[in-house]
N, C-alpha and C positions, 0 to 999 in steps of 0.2 A: 583449396580453402585457406591455406596458410597465408596467402597474399591478402585475402580479405581481412583476416585478423590483424596482420601487420598494418594494413591501411587504416583499420579502425583504431589501432593504438597510436598511429601517427596523428589521426584526427583528435584523439584524446589529449595528446601532448601539445598540439598546436591550438586547438579550439576546445579546451577542456570543458567548460561549463555548457556551451551550446550542444556539444556531443552528448554530455551526460543528460541534458534535458530531452534530447531526441530519444536517447535510449530509454529513459524513464517513461516517456509518453508511450513508446512502443510496448514495453513490457507490462505497463499498467493496463493498457488496452487489451493486450493478449491475455492477461490474467482474467479480465472480465469476459472476453470472448470464450475462453475455455470453460469458465463457470457456466455461462448461459448455454453453451452448446453441449457440454459434457454432463455437468451435474443437473442442470434443469432440463436437459434433453430437448432443447428448442432447435427447430430448423432455422435457416437463415431468414426466412420471411417472418419468423416469429421474434427475431431478436429485437430487443429494446435498445437501440443504438445510443439513446441519450445516456444510458448507464455507462456504456463504453466511453463516450465522450467525457463524462464527468471524471472517470478514472484517469483518462489520458491527461486532462487538464490538471488534475491534482498532481499526477506524477511529474509532469514537465514543469509546471509553473510554481508548485509549492515544494514537493518533495526533493527534486533534484538540486535546486539552489541551496536548500537548507542542509541536505546531506553533504553537499560539497563543502560547506563551511564547517559542519560538525566533524567531518573526517580530518580537516585541517587542524582543528582543535585537539582531537584525539592523538594526532601524530606528534603533538608537543609533549605528551606524557612519555617520559623516558626515565626508567628506574635503574639503568645500568645494564642489567642482564636482559637478554631477549625474552626469556620466559616470564620474568616478572613484569616486563613492559607489556607483553601481549595480554597477560592475565589482568593487569591494571586497566588497560584500555577496554578489554571485553567487559569487565565488571562495571566500569564507568558507563559504558554504552548501554548495558542492560538495565542498570539501576536508574539512570537519569533520562536517557533518550527514549527508551521503549515506552514508558508511560506517557511521556510528552507526545511521541509520535502517534500513539493511539488516540489521545485527546484531539490532536490536530486533525487526524483523518476524519473522525466523526463530526468535528466542528465544521470542517470544510464541506463535507457532504451535506450537512444541515444547511449551510449557506447556499449551496447549489440548489437544494430542494425548496428553499424559502421556509425552512422549519424554524419555529421559535426556539430560542436557546433555553429559556426558563419556562416552567409551567405557568399558565395563566388562564387557560380556557376551562370553564366548568363542564364542558361537554365531555362525557365519559368516552365518546367515540372519537375524540380529537386525536390526531397523531401524537406519538410521543415527542416531547421536546428533546433537544440535543442533550441537555443535562440528564434527563431520565435515561436516555440511551447509554450515556457514559456510566451512570450508576449501575446499569444492568450488565454492561459489556466490558468495562475497563479491565477488571481483574482477570476474567477468563481470557481476554485477548492478550493481555500482557504475559500470562502463563504460557500461552502458545508461542508468543514471540520468543520467550526465553528458550523454549525447547528447540526452536528452529535456529534462531540467530546466535545462540551461544556457540555451538560448533562452527557455524558459518563465519562468525566474527573472528574466531581463533585462526582460521585459515586466512581470512581477509586481511587481518592485521599482522600476520607473521610473514607471509610470502608475497602478497600482492602489492605492487607499487601504489603510492598515495593517489596518483591521478586516476588509477583504474579501480579504486575501491568502491566508489559509489556505483559505477556500472556493474561491477562484480555483484554487489548487493542487489542490484536491479534484476540481474539474471537469476540469482537465487530466489528473488522475490516473485518470480512468475507464479510459483505455487502459492506463495503467501498472498499475492494479489487475488488469487481465486478465493481464498478465505475472506479477504477484505470485501471482495465483490459480493460474497454471500451475506456478510454482515450489512453491507449497504442496501442489498436487495430486500432483506427481511424488514418489513415495515417501511420500505422506501416510499417516497412521495414522487409520483410522476409529474412531468411538466403540465401546466394548465392546458386543458383540451386534449390531453393524451388519453386514449381509451385502451384498456387491456382486454384482449380477446379471452374467451372462455378457455381455449386451449392453453394459453399462457398462464392463466390463473391456476389451472390444474397442474402444469409443470412446476410452477413456483411452489405450490402447496406440497407437492411430492418432494421437491428438493429440501424444503424446510423440515419435513418430517424425517429426513435422513440425517439432519444435523445433530 
């Protein structure tokens, strides 16, 4: 297995961003697959693969390039001692990037779904707009981000090389992506023409009741 890891590191060093994008697509998709299979209890023939596709597109095309640049910015913070530098980078990341990343995730999911950003429909049964979802979920999501990513960032920023930090975050984020998949699924809008079976409706309702 060590030769696989060494090969992966060589790819990161030589083709940094493409490798990070492929890693993010894989881990984002895996997070959704784990959520649908484990938490919702779906069998493979019940999977809603469009959700997995949305997560993979977000991870590879949005998250990975942005995370790549953000970690390059964080790496410029240097306060002299290693401890102060790591603490400063972690606090900066949690205070600035965590809220932004949450807003970005729900905004992108809303775009994938064709969801309105601002409220405008008088229909009480209309889906939540993206702004309403953010009002409801931003603070709880950020709190959970801090609990997970605080310790992870201390490790990431103290001992992991710069080029490997976004992929390290992606591997830690497999569990986090399960949580994001749950957030995207709750009140999610399927593609036009997509029908949800009764079994899937029951599985989703049971998973939401457990949250």
